[in-house]
C-alpha positions as CSV (number, residue, x, y, z in Angstrom):
1,M,19.1,43.0,-14.0
2,D,20.5,39.8,-14.6
3,W,19.1,38.6,-11.3
4,V,15.4,39.8,-12.6
5,R,15.8,37.6,-15.3
6,I,17.0,34.3,-13.4
7,A,14.2,34.8,-11.0
8,L,11.8,35.0,-13.8
9,I,13.6,31.9,-15.4
10,L,13.4,30.1,-11.4
11,V,9.8,31.1,-11.5
12,V,8.5,29.6,-14.9
13,I,10.8,26.5,-14.8
14,V,8.9,26.2,-11.0
15,V,5.6,26.8,-13.0
16,V,6.3,24.1,-15.4
17,V,7.4,21.1,-13.1
18,V,4.0,22.0,-11.2
19,I,2.0,21.6,-13.8
20,F,3.5,18.7,-15.0
21,A,3.7,17.0,-11.3
22,W,-0.1,17.9,-10.8
23,R,-1.0,16.5,-14.2
24,L,0.8,13.3,-14.1
25,G,-0.7,12.4,-10.9
26,R,-4.0,13.2,-11.8
27,E,-3.5,10.7,-14.6
28,R,-2.0,8.4,-12.4
29,S,-5.1,8.5,-10.2
30,V,-7.6,7.6,-13.1
31,F,-5.4,4.7,-14.2
32,E,-5.2,3.7,-10.5
33,S,-9.1,4.1,-10.5
34,V,-9.8,1.5,-13.2
35,I,-7.5,-1.1,-12.1
36,T,-9.1,-0.6,-8.4
37,K,-12.4,-1.0,-10.1
38,F,-11.4,-4.1,-11.8
39,M,-9.5,-5.7,-8.8
40,E,-12.8,-5.0,-6.5
41,A,-15.1,-6.6,-8.9
42,G,-12.4,-9.9,-9.4
43,A,-12.9,-10.0,-5.7
44,A,-16.8,-9.7,-5.7
45,R,-16.8,-12.0,-8.6
46,N,-18.8,-9.5,-10.4
47,M,-17.7,-10.4,-14.3
48,G,-19.5,-7.8,-15.7
49,A,-18.1,-5.1,-13.4
50,A,-14.4,-6.5,-13.9
51,Y,-15.2,-6.6,-17.8
52,D,-16.3,-3.3,-18.0
53,C,-12.9,-2.1,-17.3
54,W,-11.7,-3.8,-20.0
55,S,-11.2,-2.7,-23.6
56,P,-14.1,-4.6,-25.9
57,H,-11.4,-5.0,-28.6
58,S,-8.7,-6.6,-26.3
59,A,-10.8,-9.5,-24.1
60,T,-14.2,-11.1,-24.2
61,E,-16.3,-11.9,-21.4
62,E,-15.3,-15.0,-21.2
63,N,-11.6,-14.3,-21.1
64,I,-12.0,-12.0,-18.0
65,A,-14.5,-14.8,-16.3
66,E,-11.9,-17.2,-16.9
67,F,-9.1,-15.4,-15.8
68,V,-11.0,-14.3,-12.4
69,E,-11.7,-17.4,-11.6
70,S,-8.7,-19.3,-12.5
71,S,-6.5,-16.6,-10.4
72,Y,-9.2,-16.3,-7.6
73,D,-6.5,-16.1,-5.1
74,V,-5.2,-13.0,-6.6
75,F,-8.0,-10.9,-6.0
76,A,-9.2,-12.7,-2.7
77,G,-7.7,-10.7,0.5
78,Y,-7.5,-7.1,-2.3
79,E,-7.3,-4.4,0.0
80,R,-5.5,-1.5,-2.3
81,L,-3.2,-1.0,-4.7
82,T,-0.2,1.4,-5.5
83,I,1.4,3.0,-8.7
84,S,5.4,3.7,-8.9
85,D,5.6,3.9,-12.5
86,Q,4.0,4.6,-15.6
87,A,5.3,5.3,-19.6
88,T,3.1,6.4,-21.7
89,R,3.2,5.8,-25.7
90,S,1.1,6.0,-29.1
91,G,0.7,2.9,-30.3
92,V,-0.4,2.1,-33.8
93,G,-2.5,4.7,-35.7
94,G,-2.0,6.9,-32.8
95,I,-3.7,5.4,-30.2
96,T,-2.7,6.4,-26.5
97,E,-1.7,3.8,-24.4
98,V,-0.1,3.4,-21.1
99,D,1.9,0.6,-18.8
100,V,1.9,1.1,-15.3
101,S,3.7,-0.6,-12.2
102,G,3.3,-0.7,-9.0
103,A,2.2,-3.4,-6.3
104,I,-1.4,-5.0,-5.0
105,I,-1.7,-4.9,-1.7
106,Y,-3.6,-7.6,0.6
107,T,-4.9,-7.8,4.1
108,G,-2.1,-8.8,6.2
109,D,-0.3,-5.7,4.4
110,Q,1.2,-9.3,1.9
111,R,1.7,-7.4,-2.0
112,L,2.3,-8.8,-5.6
113,P,3.9,-7.1,-8.2
114,L,1.3,-5.4,-10.5
115,K,2.1,-4.4,-14.7
116,A,-0.8,-3.3,-16.6
117,R,-1.1,-1.8,-19.9
118,L,-4.3,0.8,-20.9
119,V,-5.5,2.2,-23.8
120,K,-7.5,5.8,-24.4
121,E,-10.7,5.0,-25.5
122,K,-13.8,7.4,-26.5
123,D,-15.4,6.4,-23.0
124,G,-12.0,6.7,-20.9
125,W,-8.9,4.4,-20.1
126,K,-9.4,0.9,-20.5
127,I,-7.1,-2.3,-19.1
128,I,-5.4,-3.9,-22.2
129,G,-3.5,-6.2,-20.3
130,I,-2.5,-7.0,-16.5
131,R,0.0,-9.2,-14.5
132,I,-0.4,-9.3,-11.3
133,G,2.4,-11.8,-9.7
134,S,2.7,-14.8,-11.9
135,N,-0.7,-14.4,-13.5
136,A,-1.1,-12.7,-16.4
137,L,-4.4,-11.6,-19.1
138,F,-2.9,-10.0,-22.7
139,L,0.5,-9.2,-21.2
140,T,3.8,-11.0,-21.5
């Protein structure tokens, strides 16, 4: 009887771990998608599309345009990104934010470190701060 209980407990633990890993992976792909859209828009110098990735409460179209233009080398040659770490937290008034870190990978396999903060809004996750290498917008 003890072996049955142990086996049942192990099955429950495995199921919980699998569900947690699945949810974490699904969330990570959503964050990655938003940052990817921003990077692709910046590389194409499509300021409207780049701005759509940001929370309107954190940046103006002018802020985004200035960041893209002054940091264009950060966007040129963009190939893909990876997210290696994420931390979710509740902000003021129960607002959910997530900090992610990883790398921006360029053609030729060059890399720059990435840090970003996103916020959950009605229409999905939006960027509220980003740092790529030494270039940052609203993220210290």
